Short mmCIF file of the C-alpha atoms (twelve columns), coordinates in Angstrom:
data_MODEL
# 
_entry.id   MODEL 
# 
loop_
_atom_site.group_PDB 
_atom_site.id 
_atom_site.type_symbol 
_atom_site.label_atom_id 
_atom_site.label_alt_id 
_atom_site.label_comp_id 
_atom_site.label_asym_id 
_atom_site.label_seq_id 
_atom_site.Cartn_x 
_atom_site.Cartn_y 
_atom_site.Cartn_z 
_atom_site.pdbx_PDB_model_num 
ATOM 1  C CA . UNK A 1  -55.363 -69.741 -239.184 1 
ATOM 2  C CA . UNK A 2  -55.358 -67.596 -235.996 1 
ATOM 3  C CA . UNK A 3  -55.956 -69.317 -232.697 1 
ATOM 4  C CA . UNK A 4  -59.506 -68.679 -231.476 1 
ATOM 5  C CA . UNK A 5  -59.601 -66.249 -228.557 1 
ATOM 6  C CA . UNK A 6  -60.988 -67.554 -225.340 1 
ATOM 7  C CA . UNK A 7  -64.169 -65.735 -224.330 1 
ATOM 8  C CA . UNK A 8  -63.598 -63.380 -221.420 1 
ATOM 9  C CA . UNK A 9  -66.707 -62.357 -219.492 1 
ATOM 10 C CA . UNK A 10 -67.389 -58.624 -219.509 1 
ATOM 11 C CA . UNK A 11 -67.166 -58.352 -215.730 1 
ATOM 12 C CA . UNK A 12 -63.602 -59.704 -215.800 1 
ATOM 13 C CA . UNK A 13 -62.630 -57.143 -218.438 1 
ATOM 14 C CA . UNK A 14 -64.110 -54.410 -216.236 1 
ATOM 15 C CA . UNK A 15 -62.244 -55.694 -213.167 1 
ATOM 16 C CA . UNK A 16 -58.956 -55.720 -215.088 1 
ATOM 17 C CA . UNK A 17 -59.496 -52.178 -216.354 1 
ATOM 18 C CA . UNK A 18 -60.438 -50.802 -212.934 1 
ATOM 19 C CA . UNK A 19 -57.339 -52.450 -211.440 1 
ATOM 20 C CA . UNK A 20 -55.197 -50.887 -214.186 1 
ATOM 21 C CA . UNK A 21 -56.683 -47.430 -213.585 1 
ATOM 22 C CA . UNK A 22 -55.928 -47.741 -209.859 1 
ATOM 23 C CA . UNK A 23 -52.396 -49.082 -210.433 1 
ATOM 24 C CA . UNK A 24 -51.577 -46.339 -212.937 1 
ATOM 25 C CA . UNK A 25 -52.740 -43.622 -210.555 1 
ATOM 26 C CA . UNK A 26 -55.539 -42.508 -212.854 1 
ATOM 27 C CA . UNK A 27 -57.909 -43.371 -210.001 1 
ATOM 28 C CA . UNK A 28 -55.858 -42.587 -206.855 1 
ATOM 29 C CA . UNK A 29 -56.756 -43.429 -203.231 1 
ATOM 30 C CA . UNK A 30 -59.952 -41.662 -202.223 1 
ATOM 31 C CA . UNK A 31 -61.169 -41.380 -205.832 1 
ATOM 32 C CA . UNK A 32 -64.918 -41.844 -206.243 1 
ATOM 33 C CA . UNK A 33 -65.795 -44.140 -209.140 1 
ATOM 34 C CA . UNK A 34 -68.338 -43.016 -211.707 1 
ATOM 35 C CA . UNK A 35 -71.900 -44.303 -211.286 1 
ATOM 36 C CA . UNK A 36 -72.743 -47.807 -212.444 1 
ATOM 37 C CA . UNK A 37 -74.695 -46.242 -215.315 1 
ATOM 38 C CA . UNK A 38 -71.674 -44.197 -216.406 1 
ATOM 39 C CA . UNK A 39 -69.383 -47.227 -216.087 1 
ATOM 40 C CA . UNK A 40 -71.792 -49.362 -218.141 1 
ATOM 41 C CA . UNK A 41 -71.593 -46.726 -220.870 1 
ATOM 42 C CA . UNK A 42 -67.801 -46.464 -220.566 1 
ATOM 43 C CA . UNK A 43 -67.353 -50.234 -220.881 1 
ATOM 44 C CA . UNK A 44 -70.106 -50.526 -223.486 1 
ATOM 45 C CA . UNK A 45 -72.088 -53.176 -221.627 1 
ATOM 46 C CA . UNK A 46 -75.850 -53.247 -221.884 1 
ATOM 47 C CA . UNK A 47 -76.475 -54.097 -218.273 1 
ATOM 48 C CA . UNK A 48 -75.552 -52.186 -215.137 1 
ATOM 49 C CA . UNK A 49 -75.681 -55.527 -213.302 1 
ATOM 50 C CA . UNK A 50 -72.477 -56.534 -215.117 1 
ATOM 51 C CA . UNK A 51 -70.745 -53.465 -213.678 1 
ATOM 52 C CA . UNK A 52 -72.219 -54.166 -210.239 1 
ATOM 53 C CA . UNK A 53 -70.876 -57.718 -210.413 1 
ATOM 54 C CA . UNK A 54 -67.353 -56.426 -211.096 1 
ATOM 55 C CA . UNK A 55 -67.578 -53.801 -208.346 1 
ATOM 56 C CA . UNK A 56 -68.905 -56.353 -205.846 1 
ATOM 57 C CA . UNK A 57 -65.918 -58.605 -206.500 1 
ATOM 58 C CA . UNK A 58 -63.493 -55.686 -206.079 1 
ATOM 59 C CA . UNK A 59 -65.194 -54.688 -202.816 1 
ATOM 60 C CA . UNK A 60 -65.009 -58.280 -201.547 1 
ATOM 61 C CA . UNK A 61 -61.267 -58.379 -202.290 1 
ATOM 62 C CA . UNK A 62 -60.717 -55.011 -200.570 1 
ATOM 63 C CA . UNK A 63 -59.695 -53.213 -203.752 1 
ATOM 64 C CA . UNK A 64 -62.682 -50.843 -203.512 1 
ATOM 65 C CA . UNK A 65 -65.097 -49.881 -200.777 1 
ATOM 66 C CA . UNK A 66 -68.641 -48.608 -200.875 1 
ATOM 67 C CA . UNK A 67 -70.612 -46.201 -198.719 1 
ATOM 68 C CA . UNK A 68 -74.380 -46.574 -198.903 1 
ATOM 69 C CA . UNK A 69 -75.774 -43.523 -200.649 1 
ATOM 70 C CA . UNK A 70 -72.362 -41.997 -201.325 1 
ATOM 71 C CA . UNK A 71 -70.742 -44.248 -203.899 1 
ATOM 72 C CA . UNK A 72 -67.779 -46.535 -204.430 1 
ATOM 73 C CA . UNK A 73 -64.240 -45.400 -203.694 1 
ATOM 74 C CA . UNK A 74 -60.621 -46.464 -204.040 1 
ATOM 75 C CA . UNK A 75 -59.341 -47.126 -200.515 1 
ATOM 76 C CA . UNK A 76 -56.425 -45.233 -199.031 1 
ATOM 77 C CA . UNK A 77 -53.162 -47.186 -199.100 1 
ATOM 78 C CA . UNK A 78 -52.187 -48.860 -195.870 1 
# 
């Protein structure tokens, strides 16, 4: 019998995928992320708040930054 998979919250899956896209260069420094609505559709989550939760964590850790009214971006490397 297969080992049951541990439940992973959707926001953690989104964080991991965004990190992978940045690391792979798919989303390079300066790249503007899609809207929360578009990301919710991409990640097939019913709530934009789940996407916002993931983005907030990535902003708090310095992996993304936001500009009010402009969007969320991948920071330039330092």
